[in-house]
DOLOBA-108088 format. One line per field, with one value per residue: residue number from 1; z, x, y of N, C-alpha, C, O in turn; residue in three letters. Coordinates in steps of 0.1 Angstrom, whole numbers, plus 5000, padded with zeros to 4 digits. Layout:
BEGIN
pos <- NUM_...
n_zz <- Z_...
n_xx <- X_...
n_yy <- Y_...
ca_zz <- Z_...
ca_xx <- X_...
ca_yy <- Y_...
c_zz <- Z_...
c_xx <- X_...
c_yy <- Y_...
o_zz <- Z_...
o_xx <- X_...
o_yy <- Y_...
code <- ALA_...
***
This chain:
BEGIN
pos <- 1_2_3_4_5_6_7_8_9_10_11_12_13_14_15_16_17_18_19_20_21_22_23_24_25_26_27_28_29_30_31_32_33_34_35_36_37_38_39_40_41_42_43_44_45_46_47_48_49_50_51_52_53_54_55_56_57_58_59_60_61_62_63_64_65_66_67_68_69_70_71_72_73_74_75_76_77_78_79_80_81_82_83_84_85_86_87_88_89_90_91_92_93_94_95_96_97_98_99_100_101_102_103_104_105_106_107_108_109_110_111_112_113_114_115_116_117_118_119_120_121_122_123_124_125_126_127_128_129_130_131_132_133_134_135_136_137_138_139_140_141_142_143_144_145
n_zz <- 1974_1971_1948_1950_1951_1947_1962_1986_1988_1985_2010_2031_2028_2035_2061_2071_2067_2085_2108_2115_2115_2137_2155_2153_2155_2185_2198_2190_2178_2153_2119_2103_2072_2069_2078_2058_2041_2048_2051_2023_2014_2028_2014_1987_1989_1984_1973_1953_1960_1936_1934_1957_1956_1937_1945_1967_1954_1958_1958_1946_1961_1985_1990_1996_2020_2039_2040_2050_2075_2083_2084_2099_2120_2124_2113_2084_2057_2037_2004_1982_1947_1933_1906_1900_1895_1908_1925_1950_1969_1993_2021_2046_2081_2109_2126_2117_2103_2121_2134_2115_2109_2136_2137_2111_2117_2139_2128_2113_2127_2138_2121_2107_2130_2129_2100_2106_2127_2112_2105_2075_2059_2071_2051_2030_2023_2022_1995_1977_1975_1970_1943_1929_1932_1917_1889_1884_1882_1860_1839_1840_1828_1806_1790_1794_1773
n_xx <- 8843_8863_8861_8863_8852_8851_8877_8866_8844_8855_8870_8850_8833_8852_8863_8834_8832_8858_8846_8820_8829_8846_8823_8808_8821_8830_8803_8788_8808_8808_8824_8821_8823_8814_8788_8776_8778_8762_8741_8735_8729_8703_8691_8689_8677_8680_8709_8741_8773_8787_8772_8772_8799_8806_8783_8800_8823_8844_8868_8859_8871_8876_8852_8841_8854_8849_8819_8821_8833_8810_8792_8800_8797_8768_8749_8746_8730_8749_8744_8747_8745_8714_8710_8740_8775_8804_8790_8776_8744_8735_8719_8704_8703_8677_8691_8709_8691_8676_8701_8709_8683_8680_8704_8705_8690_8695_8720_8712_8700_8723_8735_8718_8714_8742_8738_8716_8730_8753_8736_8726_8694_8680_8663_8663_8691_8690_8673_8687_8710_8703_8691_8714_8727_8708_8710_8739_8735_8723_8738_8755_8745_8739_8766_8771_8761
n_yy <- 3840_3819_3789_3756_3731_3707_3698_3704_3688_3661_3662_3666_3644_3623_3633_3627_3603_3592_3599_3588_3560_3557_3564_3543_3521_3527_3527_3505_3483_3479_3487_3513_3503_3477_3482_3500_3483_3464_3478_3485_3460_3454_3473_3465_3445_3407_3400_3399_3390_3403_3422_3437_3441_3462_3481_3491_3500_3486_3453_3422_3399_3418_3419_3395_3387_3403_3394_3371_3374_3388_3369_3356_3365_3365_3382_3383_3359_3341_3323_3298_3309_3299_3296_3287_3282_3305_3321_3340_3345_3371_3379_3396_3387_3382_3395_3410_3424_3435_3453_3470_3484_3498_3514_3526_3552_3557_3571_3580_3606_3617_3628_3647_3663_3676_3684_3707_3721_3734_3755_3750_3740_3712_3696_3708_3701_3675_3675_3682_3669_3640_3652_3657_3631_3617_3630_3626_3593_3598_3611_3589_3566_3576_3581_3552_3542
ca_zz <- 1975_1960_1941_1954_1957_1944_1972_1996_1987_1992_2028_2036_2030_2043_2075_2076_2071_2097_2124_2114_2116_2148_2164_2151_2163_2196_2205_2183_2172_2138_2110_2088_2058_2074_2082_2048_2034_2056_2043_2010_2013_2030_2002_1975_1989_1985_1968_1955_1964_1931_1932_1966_1957_1928_1952_1975_1948_1962_1953_1948_1972_1997_1999_2000_2032_2045_2041_2058_2091_2087_2088_2112_2136_2125_2106_2067_2055_2026_1999_1969_1937_1928_1890_1899_1895_1922_1926_1963_1972_2001_2023_2060_2091_2116_2137_2104_2101_2134_2133_2102_2114_2146_2134_2102_2122_2150_2122_2106_2134_2137_2107_2105_2140_2124_2093_2114_2140_2105_2095_2064_2066_2066_2044_2015_2022_2013_1984_1964_1978_1958_1931_1927_1926_1905_1877_1881_1880_1846_1829_1840_1824_1789_1788_1793_1762
ca_xx <- 8846_8873_8855_8868_8842_8858_8883_8858_8835_8865_8873_8837_8832_8863_8858_8824_8832_8864_8838_8809_8834_8846_8809_8802_8829_8831_8792_8783_8814_8810_8830_8810_8822_8805_8772_8772_8776_8747_8729_8732_8722_8690_8685_8693_8674_8687_8722_8752_8787_8794_8767_8780_8815_8801_8781_8808_8834_8854_8868_8848_8878_8877_8837_8840_8862_8838_8807_8825_8830_8793_8783_8804_8787_8752_8745_8745_8733_8752_8744_8752_8732_8709_8719_8754_8788_8809_8781_8770_8736_8733_8706_8703_8696_8669_8699_8714_8680_8676_8708_8703_8671_8682_8716_8704_8678_8702_8730_8702_8695_8733_8737_8707_8717_8752_8734_8712_8739_8759_8727_8721_8685_8683_8653_8672_8705_8685_8667_8701_8720_8693_8688_8732_8727_8700_8720_8752_8732_8717_8749_8767_8735_8740_8778_8775_8753
ca_yy <- 3828_3810_3778_3748_3721_3694_3692_3707_3674_3650_3665_3666_3629_3614_3630_3624_3585_3585_3602_3572_3547_3561_3562_3530_3510_3527_3525_3494_3475_3475_3490_3517_3498_3464_3489_3506_3470_3459_3489_3481_3446_3462_3484_3459_3432_3396_3406_3391_3399_3414_3435_3446_3449_3475_3492_3497_3503_3478_3446_3413_3395_3424_3416_3378_3387_3413_3390_3358_3384_3395_3361_3349_3373_3361_3393_3381_3347_3335_3309_3298_3312_3288_3295_3276_3290_3307_3334_3338_3355_3379_3384_3401_3375_3390_3398_3422_3435_3445_3464_3480_3497_3505_3520_3536_3554_3566_3576_3596_3615_3623_3636_3657_3676_3683_3696_3720_3730_3742_3765_3747_3734_3698_3690_3713_3695_3661_3671_3688_3657_3632_3655_3654_3618_3612_3633_3613_3583_3596_3609_3573_3558_3580_3574_3537_3537
c_zz <- 1967_1958_1942_1958_1956_1958_1987_2000_1995_2007_2038_2039_2038_2057_2084_2078_2083_2111_2122_2119_2132_2160_2164_2155_2178_2203_2199_2178_2163_2132_2104_2079_2063_2074_2066_2037_2036_2047_2031_2006_2014_2015_1990_1975_1987_1969_1962_1958_1952_1930_1948_1969_1947_1934_1963_1971_1951_1955_1958_1962_1983_2004_2003_2015_2042_2048_2050_2070_2095_2089_2099_2125_2134_2123_2089_2067_2040_2019_1986_1958_1933_1911_1888_1896_1908_1928_1942_1964_1986_2006_2043_2070_2097_2124_2130_2104_2113_2135_2124_2107_2122_2145_2125_2109_2133_2142_2116_2112_2137_2127_2108_2115_2137_2116_2096_2118_2130_2100_2083_2065_2059_2054_2028_2014_2015_1998_1973_1966_1967_1945_1920_1919_1916_1889_1872_1877_1863_1836_1831_1830_1808_1787_1786_1779_1745
c_xx <- 8852_8864_8861_8861_8844_8866_8876_8849_8844_8867_8862_8836_8838_8863_8847_8827_8843_8853_8822_8817_8840_8835_8806_8805_8829_8816_8787_8791_8812_8811_8821_8813_8812_8791_8771_8771_8761_8735_8723_8725_8707_8684_8679_8685_8682_8695_8732_8763_8795_8788_8771_8791_8814_8794_8787_8821_8845_8860_8862_8858_8877_8861_8835_8848_8856_8825_8809_8824_8817_8787_8788_8797_8770_8746_8740_8742_8742_8751_8744_8741_8728_8710_8735_8765_8795_8799_8775_8755_8736_8722_8708_8698_8685_8676_8705_8704_8678_8688_8712_8695_8676_8693_8715_8695_8690_8715_8725_8701_8710_8735_8729_8708_8730_8750_8730_8721_8746_8750_8722_8705_8686_8676_8661_8684_8705_8683_8679_8711_8716_8695_8706_8732_8720_8708_8733_8747_8729_8727_8757_8758_8739_8757_8779_8769_8764
c_yy <- 3823_3790_3766_3736_3708_3686_3697_3691_3662_3654_3660_3652_3620_3614_3629_3607_3582_3588_3590_3566_3547_3558_3552_3521_3515_3523_3509_3479_3467_3489_3501_3509_3488_3473_3493_3491_3459_3467_3486_3470_3448_3466_3476_3446_3420_3400_3395_3398_3403_3425_3444_3454_3463_3489_3499_3503_3496_3465_3431_3401_3403_3422_3403_3376_3391_3406_3378_3363_3383_3381_3354_3354_3374_3373_3390_3367_3348_3324_3310_3301_3302_3281_3287_3286_3291_3318_3328_3350_3358_3381_3388_3389_3385_3398_3414_3431_3443_3460_3472_3493_3502_3521_3535_3552_3566_3576_3588_3607_3625_3633_3647_3667_3682_3689_3707_3724_3739_3752_3760_3736_3721_3691_3697_3703_3681_3662_3677_3675_3648_3641_3654_3642_3615_3616_3630_3602_3585_3601_3596_3568_3560_3579_3559_3534_3541
o_zz <- 1956_1968_1932_1969_1963_1962_1998_2011_2005_2016_2048_2050_2046_2065_2096_2088_2091_2121_2132_2131_2139_2170_2174_2159_2185_2214_2207_2175_2162_2135_2100_2074_2060_2067_2061_2027_2030_2041_2028_1996_2004_2009_1985_1966_1988_1958_1966_1959_1953_1927_1948_1976_1949_1931_1969_1979_1948_1944_1970_1970_1993_2016_2011_2020_2054_2057_2056_2078_2106_2095_2107_2136_2141_2131_2084_2075_2033_2024_1979_1959_1930_1906_1877_1895_1918_1939_1945_1961_1993_1998_2050_2067_2091_2129_2135_2105_2115_2136_2127_2109_2119_2149_2128_2103_2133_2148_2115_2106_2137_2129_2111_2113_2141_2117_2093_2112_2135_2090_2079_2072_2048_2048_2017_2003_2007_1990_1961_1958_1956_1935_1909_1908_1907_1880_1861_1867_1855_1825_1822_1820_1799_1776_1777_1774_1734
o_xx <- 8849_8863_8868_8864_8840_8865_8880_8848_8841_8863_8863_8839_8833_8863_8847_8824_8841_8852_8816_8815_8839_8838_8800_8798_8826_8817_8780_8785_8811_8805_8811_8802_8800_8782_8762_8765_8755_8725_8711_8717_8699_8674_8668_8686_8694_8690_8731_8764_8807_8794_8774_8794_8821_8796_8783_8828_8856_8854_8859_8852_8875_8858_8826_8847_8856_8819_8799_8816_8813_8777_8781_8793_8762_8736_8731_8748_8741_8756_8742_8729_8736_8710_8740_8763_8793_8802_8772_8757_8739_8713_8714_8689_8683_8671_8706_8705_8679_8685_8719_8697_8679_8691_8718_8696_8692_8719_8729_8701_8709_8737_8735_8703_8732_8755_8736_8723_8748_8754_8712_8706_8691_8681_8662_8686_8713_8688_8677_8719_8722_8701_8707_8735_8726_8711_8738_8752_8732_8726_8765_8764_8741_8758_8786_8773_8759
o_yy <- 3823_3782_3765_3730_3699_3675_3694_3686_3656_3645_3653_3648_3612_3605_3630_3600_3572_3581_3587_3564_3537_3552_3549_3512_3505_3517_3503_3469_3455_3499_3496_3505_3491_3468_3487_3490_3451_3463_3485_3470_3446_3462_3479_3438_3423_3402_3383_3410_3406_3436_3456_3464_3473_3501_3509_3510_3500_3464_3429_3395_3395_3422_3401_3365_3386_3411_3373_3359_3380_3380_3347_3350_3381_3376_3396_3360_3358_3314_3320_3297_3293_3270_3284_3298_3283_3322_3316_3362_3348_3385_3381_3382_3396_3408_3425_3444_3455_3472_3481_3505_3514_3532_3546_3563_3578_3586_3600_3618_3637_3645_3657_3678_3694_3700_3717_3735_3751_3759_3766_3725_3719_3682_3691_3697_3677_3654_3675_3672_3646_3635_3651_3640_3608_3608_3631_3598_3576_3597_3593_3565_3551_3572_3554_3523_3537
code <- MET_GLU_ARG_ASN_LEU_SER_LEU_ASN_LEU_HIS_VAL_LEU_LEU_ALA_ARG_LEU_ASP_ARG_ALA_ALA_ASP_ARG_MET_LEU_ARG_ALA_GLU_HIS_ASP_ILE_SER_TYR_SER_ARG_PHE_LEU_ALA_LEU_THR_LEU_ILE_SER_GLU_LEU_GLY_VAL_SER_THR_GLN_ARG_ALA_LEU_ALA_ASP_GLY_LEU_GLY_VAL_THR_GLU_PRO_SER_VAL_SER_ARG_MET_THR_ALA_VAL_LEU_ALA_ALA_ASP_GLY_LEU_LEU_ASP_VAL_GLN_PRO_ASP_PRO_ALA_GLY_GLY_ASN_ARG_ARG_GLN_LEU_SER_LEU_THR_GLY_LYS_GLY_GLU_ARG_LEU_VAL_ALA_SER_LEU_ARG_GLN_GLU_PHE_GLU_GLU_LYS_LEU_ALA_ALA_LEU_VAL_GLU_HIS_SER_GLY_VAL_PRO_TYR_ALA_GLU_PHE_ALA_GLU_HIS_THR_ALA_ARG_LEU_LEU_ALA_THR_LEU_ASP_ARG_VAL_GLU_ARG_GLU_ALA_ALA_ARG
***
């Protein structure tokens, strides 16, 4: 077997992202990138646009435009940071919380079915993925010292 994990991971993630985007747009009229933003805000609790930009790997102006749309759709509450400056605090509205909870469960079930259909045991795949992410986090923290 040829070892080409880097290319295979890139192709897999790109295809999964596109499939997720198509599904979410068709079934729920929301893009995958906006769903990811809402999910990160849900995971982080009240956050800032800077933290969201870092989490998504995009620029702050991009996040600013996205958060404006999500706020206009009633999914996100954007407030000035009490500490002042140009920072904005982000939190999900009740509507946003319900959407994230519903879509996360649905999306997870579809992904679990895909993984199981491939013959890869879901629990093992999830465990290995979590271990890889934890290792990457540790390596990045050590490199930042």
